[in-house]
C-alpha positions as CSV (number, residue, x, y, z in Angstrom):
1,M,-6.9,12.3,45.7
2,A,-9.7,10.2,44.1
3,L,-13.3,11.3,44.5
4,E,-16.0,8.9,45.4
5,R,-18.9,8.2,43.1
6,S,-21.4,10.3,45.0
7,E,-18.9,13.2,45.1
8,K,-18.4,13.0,41.4
9,R,-22.2,13.0,40.8
10,N,-22.5,16.1,43.1
11,L,-19.9,17.9,41.1
12,R,-21.7,17.1,37.8
13,R,-25.1,18.1,39.4
14,R,-23.8,21.5,40.5
15,R,-22.3,22.1,37.1
16,V,-25.5,21.3,35.3
17,R,-27.7,23.3,37.8
18,R,-25.6,26.5,37.2
19,Q,-27.0,26.4,33.6
20,V,-30.5,24.9,34.1
21,R,-33.3,27.0,35.7
22,G,-36.9,26.2,35.6
23,S,-39.5,29.0,35.2
24,D,-43.3,29.1,35.4
25,D,-43.4,29.1,31.5
26,R,-40.7,26.4,31.1
27,P,-40.3,24.3,34.3
28,R,-37.4,22.0,35.1
29,L,-37.8,18.3,34.6
30,S,-35.6,16.8,37.3
31,V,-34.7,13.0,37.3
32,Y,-33.5,10.9,40.2
33,R,-32.3,7.4,39.7
34,S,-31.7,5.0,42.6
35,L,-30.5,1.4,42.2
36,H,-34.0,0.0,41.8
37,H,-36.3,2.9,41.0
38,I,-36.5,6.1,39.0
39,Y,-38.3,9.3,40.0
40,V,-39.2,12.5,38.0
41,Q,-40.4,15.9,39.1
42,V,-41.4,18.9,37.1
43,I,-40.4,21.9,39.2
44,S,-40.9,25.7,38.9
45,D,-37.9,27.3,40.4
46,E,-39.5,30.7,40.4
47,S,-42.4,29.7,42.6
48,G,-40.5,26.9,44.3
49,K,-43.2,24.3,43.7
50,T,-43.4,20.8,42.3
51,L,-46.0,20.9,39.6
52,V,-46.1,17.3,38.5
53,S,-44.3,14.1,39.7
54,A,-44.1,10.5,38.8
55,G,-42.0,7.5,39.7
56,S,-41.7,3.8,39.5
57,T,-43.2,3.4,43.0
58,T,-46.4,5.4,42.2
59,G,-49.7,3.5,42.3
60,E,-50.3,2.8,38.6
61,L,-46.7,1.9,37.8
62,R,-45.9,-0.1,40.9
63,E,-47.3,-3.4,39.5
64,A,-45.9,-2.8,36.0
65,A,-42.5,-1.9,37.4
66,K,-42.3,-5.2,39.2
67,A,-42.6,-7.1,36.0
68,K,-40.1,-4.9,34.2
69,R,-36.8,-3.6,35.3
70,G,-34.4,-0.8,34.3
71,V,-34.9,0.8,30.9
72,E,-38.4,-0.6,30.5
73,T,-39.5,1.0,33.7
74,A,-37.9,4.3,32.8
75,K,-39.8,4.3,29.6
76,L,-43.1,3.8,31.5
77,V,-42.2,6.7,33.9
78,G,-41.3,8.9,30.9
79,R,-44.7,8.3,29.2
80,M,-46.5,8.9,32.5
81,I,-44.8,12.2,33.2
82,A,-45.6,13.4,29.7
83,D,-49.2,12.5,30.1
84,R,-49.4,14.3,33.5
85,C,-47.7,17.4,32.0
86,K,-50.3,17.4,29.2
87,E,-53.1,17.4,31.8
88,K,-51.5,20.4,33.5
89,G,-50.9,22.2,30.2
90,I,-47.2,22.0,30.3
91,A,-45.6,21.5,26.8
92,K,-42.0,22.7,27.2
93,V,-39.6,21.8,30.0
94,V,-35.9,22.1,30.7
95,F,-34.2,18.7,31.2
96,D,-32.2,18.3,34.4
97,R,-30.3,15.0,34.5
98,N,-29.3,15.8,38.1
99,G,-25.7,14.7,37.7
100,F,-26.5,11.3,36.2
101,L,-24.8,10.4,32.9
102,Y,-27.1,10.7,29.9
103,H,-27.4,7.0,28.9
104,G,-29.4,3.9,29.9
105,R,-32.4,4.7,32.1
106,I,-32.0,8.5,32.0
107,K,-31.9,8.5,28.2
108,A,-34.8,6.1,27.9
109,L,-36.9,8.3,30.2
110,A,-36.1,11.4,28.2
111,D,-36.8,9.7,24.9
112,A,-40.2,8.4,26.2
113,A,-41.1,11.8,27.5
114,R,-40.3,13.3,24.1
115,E,-42.4,10.7,22.4
116,G,-45.2,11.6,24.8
117,G,-45.2,15.2,23.6
118,L,-42.8,17.0,25.9
119,Q,-40.3,19.4,24.3
120,F,-36.9,19.8,25.8
């Protein structure tokens, strides 16, 4: 029996989430990728709160994301989340790829966040 794409992603997501937990000291950086946009949240699983978020549809990036697509937009979102984390005093995070394969837009976002000063 062949699994659908979404079912395969959910299996990978559950497998990754068994290992990855975000704490108040080192929150979880969770990535979601849709066909056209990319979203990131920094989450503390201990308190159950989203500390910082960014996405390609947020105010400052909306116009820049229209001109660029794919990997370029992911790099912008990665830099933005790193800047917002610095403002909140967050330096170290645990990367949660959320079941998406680590290449393309996901890898570009992670690399840009590292360049921005976040440690995984």
